[in-house]
C-alpha positions in Angstrom: 86.4 113.0 92.3 88.1 116.3 93.4 91.0 115.6 95.8 92.5 117.8 98.5 96.1 118.7 97.8 97.3 117.3 101.1 95.6 114.0 100.4 97.1 113.9 96.9 100.5 114.2 98.5 99.8 111.0 100.5 98.5 109.2 97.4 101.6 110.4 95.5 104.3 109.7 98.0 103.4 106.6 100.0 105.5 103.8 98.7 103.5 100.8 99.8 99.7 100.7 100.3 97.3 98.0 101.2 95.0 96.9 98.4 91.9 95.0 99.4 89.8 93.1 96.8 86.7 90.9 97.1 87.2 87.2 96.9 85.0 84.7 95.0 83.3 83.6 98.2 82.5 87.2 99.2 85.4 87.7 101.6 88.3 90.1 101.3 91.9 89.8 100.4 94.4 92.5 101.4 97.9 92.7 100.0 100.8 95.3 100.2 101.2 96.9 96.9 103.2 99.7 95.1 100.9 102.2 93.3 101.1 105.5 91.5 98.8 108.5 91.5 97.9 109.7 88.0 96.9 113.4 88.3 95.8 113.6 84.7 93.1 111.0 85.2 92.5 111.3 88.9 93.0 107.6 89.3 95.4 105.3 91.1 97.4 102.9 88.9 98.8 99.6 90.2 100.2 96.4 88.6 100.7 92.8 89.6 103.1 90.3 88.0 101.5 87.4 86.0 102.7 85.1 88.8 100.2 86.6 91.2 97.0 87.3 89.2 94.4 86.5 91.9 93.7 90.2 92.8 93.0 90.9 89.1 90.6 87.9 88.9 88.9 89.2 92.0 88.5 92.7 90.4 87.1 91.3 87.2 84.3 89.6 89.3 83.7 92.5 91.6 85.3 95.9 90.9 84.9 97.3 94.5 88.2 97.8 96.1 89.9 99.6 99.0 93.3 101.3 98.9 94.7 102.0 102.4 97.6 104.4 102.7 98.7 103.7 106.3 102.4 102.9 106.1 104.6 106.0 105.5 108.0 104.2 105.6 110.4 106.0 103.3 107.8 108.5 102.0 109.1 111.6 103.8 105.6 112.3 105.0 105.4 113.7 108.5 102.1 114.5 110.3 100.1 113.3 107.3 96.8 111.5 107.8 96.1 107.9 106.9 93.9 107.8 103.8 91.4 105.1 102.8 90.2 105.2 99.2 87.2 103.0 98.4 86.9 102.8 94.6 85.9 101.0 91.5 88.7 99.2 89.7 89.4 98.2 86.1 91.6 95.3 85.3 91.7 94.8 81.5 92.7 91.4 80.1 96.1 92.6 78.8 99.7 91.9 79.6 101.8 95.0 79.8 105.6 95.2 79.2 107.4 98.2 80.7 107.1 100.2 77.5 103.3 99.9 77.6 103.1 101.7 81.0 106.0 104.1 81.1 104.3 106.6 83.4 103.8 103.9 86.0 107.5 102.8 85.9 108.7 106.3 85.8 106.9 107.2 89.0 108.2 104.0 90.7 111.7 104.9 89.6 111.2 108.4 91.2 110.3 106.7 94.5 112.9 103.9 94.2 115.9 105.4 92.2 117.9 102.2 92.8 115.2 100.0 91.3 117.2 100.2 88.0 120.0 98.3 89.7 117.7 95.2 90.1 118.1 94.5 86.4 121.5 96.0 85.7 123.2 92.8 84.5 122.3 90.0 82.1 122.0 87.4 84.9 119.4 89.4 86.7 117.4 90.1 83.6 117.4 86.4 82.7 116.3 85.3 86.1 113.7 88.1 86.8 112.2 89.1 83.4 108.9 87.5 84.4 108.7 90.0 87.3 108.3 92.9 84.8 105.4 91.3 82.8 102.5 93.0 84.4 98.7 93.0 84.7 97.5 96.6 85.0 94.9 97.8 87.5 93.3 101.3 87.6 91.2 102.6 90.4 88.7 105.5 90.4 88.0 106.9 93.9 84.3 106.7 95.0 84.7 107.4 98.7 87.7 108.9 100.6 88.2 108.7 104.3 91.0 110.2 106.4 92.2 109.1 109.9 94.9 110.0 112.3 97.9 107.9 111.4 98.5 104.8 113.5 101.8 103.1 114.4 103.2 101.0 111.5 106.4 99.1 110.8 107.8 96.4 113.1 110.9 94.4 113.8 112.7 93.1 110.7 114.6 90.0 111.6 114.8 87.1 112.4 112.2 85.8 110.0 110.1 82.9 111.2 111.1 79.5 109.7 109.7 78.5 106.4 107.8 75.5 108.0 106.2 77.5 110.8 102.5 76.7 111.4 99.8 79.3 111.1 99.6 79.8 114.8 103.3 80.1 115.1 103.4 82.8 112.4 100.5 84.7 114.0 102.3 84.6 117.4 105.4 85.9 115.8 103.5 88.7 114.0 101.8 89.8 117.3 105.2 90.3 118.8 106.9 91.7 115.7 104.4 94.4 114.6 102.7 97.2 116.6 99.5 97.0 114.5 97.9 94.9 111.7 95.6 96.0 108.9 92.1 94.7 109.7 89.7 94.5 106.7 86.1 93.4 106.2 83.3 94.7 104.0 81.1 97.7 105.0 77.4 98.2 104.6 77.9 99.2 100.9 79.8 96.1 100.2 83.2 97.8 99.8 86.3 96.6 101.6 87.0 98.8 104.6 90.4 98.8 106.3 91.8 100.1 109.6 95.0 99.7 111.7 94.3 97.5 114.7 96.3 96.3 117.8 96.1 92.5 117.9 96.5 90.6 121.2 95.8 87.1 122.4 97.0 83.5 122.0 96.5 82.1 118.4 96.2 78.6 119.9 93.0 79.6 121.7 91.2 80.2 118.4 90.4 83.9 119.2 92.3 87.1 118.8 91.3 90.4 120.2 91.5 93.2 117.6 91.3 96.9 118.8 90.9 99.3 115.9 93.0 102.4 116.3 91.0 104.3 113.7 87.2 104.5 112.9 86.2 101.2 111.5 83.0 100.7 109.4 83.6 97.1 108.5 80.9 94.6 109.4 81.2 91.3 111.3 81.8 88.3 109.0 84.5 87.3 106.7 87.7 89.4 107.3 91.4 89.3 107.2 94.4 90.6 109.1 97.6 91.7 107.3 100.8 92.3 109.1 103.6 93.7 106.9 106.6 96.0 106.8 109.2 97.2 104.3 112.3 99.2 104.5 111.4 101.9 101.9 113.4 100.2 99.1 112.2 97.9 96.3 112.0 94.2 97.1 112.6 94.4 100.9 109.3 93.3 102.4 107.9 90.9 104.9 104.2 90.1 105.3 101.7 87.7 106.7 98.0 87.5 105.6 95.5 85.6 107.7 91.9 85.0 106.6 89.1 84.4 109.1 86.0 85.9 110.6 85.5 88.9 112.8 82.8 89.4 115.4 81.8 92.4 117.5 80.3 91.9 120.9 79.7 94.8 123.2 82.1 96.9 121.3 84.9 94.3 121.4 86.2 93.0 118.1 87.3 89.4 118.0 89.1 87.7 115.0 89.0 84.0 114.5 91.9 82.9 112.2 91.1 80.2 109.6 93.8 80.0 107.0 96.8 81.6 105.2 95.6 82.5 101.7 98.0 81.8 98.8 100.9 80.7 101.0 104.1 80.4 99.0 107.8 80.4 99.4 108.9 83.6 101.2 112.2 84.1 99.4 114.0 85.0 102.6 116.3 82.0 102.7 118.7 81.0 99.9 116.8 77.8 98.9 113.5 79.6 99.4 114.6 82.5 97.1 115.5 80.1 94.3 112.2 78.2 94.7 110.3 81.5 94.7 111.9 82.5 91.4 111.3 79.1 89.8 107.7 79.0 91.1 106.9 82.5 89.9 108.3 81.8 86.4 106.2 78.6 86.1 103.1 80.5 87.2 103.8 83.3 84.7 104.4 80.9 81.8 101.2 79.1 82.7 99.2 82.4 82.6 100.5 83.1 79.1 100.1 79.6 77.8 96.4 79.3 78.9 95.7 82.5 76.9 97.8 81.6 73.9 100.2 84.6 74.5 103.9 85.0 74.1 106.1 86.5 76.8 106.4 90.3 76.3 109.8 91.5 75.0 111.6 94.0 77.3 113.9 96.7 75.9 116.1 96.8 78.9 118.0 99.9 77.8 114.8 101.9 77.2 113.4 100.6 80.5 116.4 101.9 82.4 115.9 105.2 80.7 112.7 105.7 82.6 114.8 106.4 85.8 115.5 110.0 86.6 118.9 111.1 85.4 
């Protein structure tokens, strides 16, 4: 699909987008992700660690996805539109080491020059090698929408406690973030995302969601994603809530139901250690179930992908 140069700049320079996939029960799952635009193929390339493969499993069942470029933190973009790419994804059943996808990592190093510092010493490499074992995802655009940009970001700290209930976390998010990403499926079955202002008391069972951009999602299964990052690798906070959305007389209402895939946040010392241990266990389980060995990483060559 031909792409306007101004839109390509958004696809190229946004550091974190929102990827929405279709779940096994026909709902949607929206996650903040890093991605790279591949001009040679006209496709968007993403990866996920073996520890978090659910989005890949979703794609292998239903390849329709949405990529929402709505957060311009750290991108240097000013006055650019928000871009929603609805596309068809491919997620081959392969495990990629860094040397298998050098263009992807090279582009990430361009956006995050200090990323190389994350694995500069032996201790970091030993603790975090699993993070660089990746499942690749490639998306070909089918439909592209542009909107006026909406407010993004939000307060960084303090983080809600690890044991906070769903309602407590939602109440915190409503105060912390100016908008959330609302996603449901459109009439063609693709995920469709928009930025929305969320108000209301989570304890009442209903939240009012006011889209700030045109929204073609349909009533039914939906999710809300609040997130922010500081423009650097690894510094992110997010909350995903699954539920149902209704539209009565032009007013959208979201009913929260659950927190999909809730895990340790990694923001507290004990939580960070538990997050690493859990992720390594999940990664090893993924490999063992498929009779695979962990990919070997040439750390010196990997660091060489960074711009000099």
